[in-house]
C-alpha positions in Angstrom: -48.4 114.9 53.6 -48.1 111.5 55.1 -45.9 108.9 53.6 -46.9 105.2 53.3 -44.0 102.9 53.7 -44.4 99.4 52.3 -42.1 96.9 53.8 -41.5 93.8 51.7 -40.2 90.7 53.4 -38.5 88.0 51.5 -39.0 84.5 52.8 -35.6 83.1 53.5 -36.7 79.6 52.6 -37.0 80.5 49.0 -33.2 80.6 48.9 -32.8 77.0 50.1 -30.0 75.2 48.3 -30.2 71.9 46.5 -28.7 70.1 49.5 -31.1 71.8 51.9 -34.7 71.3 53.0 -37.3 73.7 54.5 -38.0 73.5 58.2 -40.5 76.2 59.4 -38.8 79.4 58.3 -35.3 77.9 58.1 -33.3 76.2 55.4 -31.5 73.2 57.0 -28.8 71.0 55.4 -29.8 67.5 54.4 -28.4 64.5 56.2 -25.9 62.4 54.2 -26.6 58.8 53.0 -26.4 56.3 55.8 -27.9 58.7 58.3 -31.2 60.3 59.1 -32.5 63.5 60.8 -32.5 63.4 64.6 -32.9 67.1 65.1 -33.4 69.9 62.6 -31.1 72.9 62.5 -31.6 75.9 64.7 -30.3 78.6 62.4 -30.8 79.3 58.7 -28.6 77.2 56.4 -27.4 75.4 59.5 -26.5 71.8 59.9 -29.1 69.3 61.1 -28.2 66.7 63.8 -27.9 63.4 62.0 -27.4 59.9 63.4 -26.4 56.7 61.6 -28.9 54.1 60.5 -29.4 51.2 62.9 -28.5 47.6 62.0 -31.0 46.2 59.5 -31.8 49.7 58.1 -30.3 51.8 55.3 -30.5 55.2 53.6 -29.0 55.5 50.1 -29.3 59.2 49.5 -29.1 62.7 51.1 -32.3 63.1 53.0 -34.5 64.8 55.6 -36.2 61.6 56.7 -36.9 60.9 60.4 -35.9 57.2 60.0 -34.0 54.9 57.7 -35.5 52.3 55.4 -35.7 48.6 56.5 -33.4 46.3 54.5 -35.0 43.9 52.0 -35.1 40.2 52.7 -34.3 37.5 50.1 -37.0 35.0 49.3 -36.4 31.3 49.8 -36.0 30.8 46.1 -33.3 33.6 46.0 -29.8 34.0 47.2 -28.0 37.0 48.6 -25.7 38.9 46.2 -24.8 41.8 48.4 -25.6 42.3 52.1 -27.4 45.4 53.4 -25.2 48.3 54.4 -26.1 51.7 55.9 -25.9 53.3 52.5 -27.3 50.5 50.3 -30.1 47.9 50.4 -29.6 44.1 50.2 -29.4 42.6 46.7 -30.9 39.3 45.9 -31.1 37.1 42.8 -32.5 33.7 41.7 -30.5 30.7 42.8 -28.4 28.7 40.3 -30.5 26.8 37.9 -33.4 29.3 38.0 -34.1 32.7 36.5 -36.5 35.6 36.6 -36.7 38.1 33.8 -39.3 40.5 35.1 -38.6 43.9 36.7 -37.8 43.5 40.4 -38.6 39.8 40.1 -42.0 40.0 41.8 -42.9 36.4 40.9 -41.2 33.1 41.8 -38.0 32.1 40.0 -38.5 29.7 37.1 -36.4 26.6 36.3 -33.9 27.0 33.5 -34.6 25.1 30.3 -32.2 22.5 28.9 -30.8 22.3 25.4 -29.6 19.4 23.3 -25.8 18.8 23.4 -23.7 21.5 21.7 -26.9 23.6 21.0 -26.5 26.1 23.8 -26.2 29.7 22.5 -26.5 31.4 25.9 -26.3 29.7 29.3 -29.1 30.4 31.8 -28.4 33.0 34.4 -30.3 34.8 37.2 -32.2 37.1 34.8 -32.4 35.2 31.5 -33.4 31.7 30.4 -31.3 29.3 28.4 -31.1 30.2 24.6 -30.9 27.1 22.3 -30.1 26.6 18.7 -32.0 24.2 16.5 -30.3 22.3 13.6 -31.3 22.9 10.0 -33.2 19.6 9.9 -35.1 20.4 13.0 -36.0 24.0 12.1 -36.1 23.9 8.3 -34.2 27.2 8.3 -30.5 27.8 8.4 -29.4 29.6 11.5 -32.8 29.5 13.1 -32.8 30.1 16.9 -35.4 29.4 19.4 -35.9 30.1 23.1 -36.5 26.8 24.9 -39.8 26.7 26.8 -40.1 25.5 30.3 -41.2 21.8 30.6 -44.6 22.9 32.1 -45.3 25.1 29.2 -44.4 22.3 26.7 -47.0 20.1 28.4 -49.7 22.8 28.1 -48.9 23.1 24.4 -49.2 19.4 23.8 -52.5 19.1 25.7 -53.9 22.1 23.7 -52.8 20.4 20.4 -54.5 17.1 21.4 -57.8 18.9 22.2 -57.7 20.7 18.9 -57.2 17.5 17.0 -60.1 15.7 18.9 -62.4 18.7 18.2 -61.5 18.5 14.4 -62.2 14.8 14.3 -65.6 15.3 16.0 -66.5 18.1 13.5 -65.6 15.8 10.5 -67.7 13.0 11.9 -70.6 15.3 12.4 -70.3 16.6 8.9 -70.3 13.0 7.5 -73.4 12.0 9.5 -75.2 15.2 8.4 -74.3 14.5 4.7 -75.4 10.9 4.9 -78.8 12.1 6.2 -79.4 13.8 2.8 -77.8 11.3 0.5 -78.4 7.6 1.0 -77.2 4.7 -1.0 -80.3 3.3 -2.8 -78.9 1.8 -5.8 -77.3 5.1 -6.8 -75.3 7.5 -4.6 -77.0 10.4 -6.4 -80.5 9.5 -5.2 -81.6 11.7 -2.4 -83.0 10.3 0.8 -86.4 11.4 2.1 -86.0 11.9 5.8 -89.7 11.0 6.5 -89.3 7.7 4.7 -86.2 6.9 6.7 -88.0 7.6 9.9 -90.9 5.4 8.9 -88.6 2.6 7.8 -86.9 2.7 11.1 -90.2 2.6 13.0 -91.5 -0.4 11.0 -88.2 -2.2 11.5 -88.4 -1.6 15.2 -92.0 -2.8 15.3 -91.2 -6.0 13.4 -88.4 -6.7 15.8 
């Protein structure tokens, strides 16, 4: 009676540790922060050959990358807070007198708003605009606080208000003209006008002229 022998092979890479990565059939150790992989390990659970990041590049975590990341550059409206190192990227922030409150500050920095004297609750910084306090007479509410708007936004609000007022005046004038079409003053304000008669009267008047 012949015997069948089943040989089970266990892939050694299934036992890679948390600080290792898979390379072919081997588990290689990750390179530490500030370095990158130059050559993978030659034996299971062995060390990889790592070399430091070049100037202008960084790597901030253990990795199996074949190159480091290029350092970020500050925009012309930003200033450098921390320079780029092999283990960390360059940090930038808005220059003094400007701010940016969005994540990663993808847009341009905005000019800080100004408050009346002794009405500053919070000074403007690189990530938050100035916070002002209005007096009771100005706000009508005790302890009311407002966030001052940038000057450009104030101008937009004023223009929008003027347009709304002009539109309201035009609507009122149109309503008065339409009403006067139906009700004319002919000895009594309650006597209705006949539009046809008005048109004929206007035509005769024009003819006589």
